[in-house]
C-alpha positions in Angstrom: 110.8 90.7 60.7 113.6 90.1 63.2 112.5 89.5 66.9 115.2 90.5 69.4 115.1 88.9 72.8 117.0 91.9 74.2 114.1 94.2 73.2 111.6 91.9 75.0 113.8 91.8 78.1 114.2 95.6 78.1 110.4 96.1 77.8 109.8 93.5 80.6 112.3 95.2 82.9 110.8 98.6 82.3 107.3 97.3 83.0 108.6 95.6 86.2 110.1 98.9 87.4 106.8 100.7 86.6 104.9 98.1 88.7 107.3 98.5 91.6 107.1 102.3 91.5 103.3 102.1 91.4 103.2 99.7 94.3 105.5 102.0 96.4 103.4 105.0 95.5 100.2 103.2 96.6 101.9 102.0 99.9 103.0 105.6 100.6 99.5 106.9 99.8 97.9 104.3 102.2 100.4 105.3 105.0 99.5 109.0 104.6 96.9 110.0 107.2 94.7 112.8 105.9 93.9 115.5 108.6 90.4 116.0 107.3 88.0 113.0 107.2 86.3 112.0 104.0 82.8 113.0 102.9 81.1 109.8 103.9 82.7 109.8 107.4 81.6 113.4 107.9 78.0 112.7 106.7 77.8 109.6 108.9 79.0 111.4 112.0 76.7 114.3 111.3 73.6 112.1 110.8 74.4 109.9 113.8 74.5 112.7 116.3 71.5 113.2 118.4 69.8 116.5 118.0 69.5 118.4 121.2 68.1 122.0 121.5 70.8 124.5 122.3 70.6 126.1 125.7 69.4 129.7 125.4 68.9 132.1 128.3 65.4 133.1 128.9 64.9 136.9 128.4 61.8 138.7 129.5 
């Protein structure tokens, strides 16, 4: 079986390009600010709020 160094270099270059694309995609995903907070953030804020009775007018 013949081993070609050109094949190895082509595979290595393609893998390097894939890694760079993946890193760029991850960087863009981290920079994106989602408008809605995550589930854990919403649960934490909901559970940390103090429960106060709502003000209702007294009717007779």
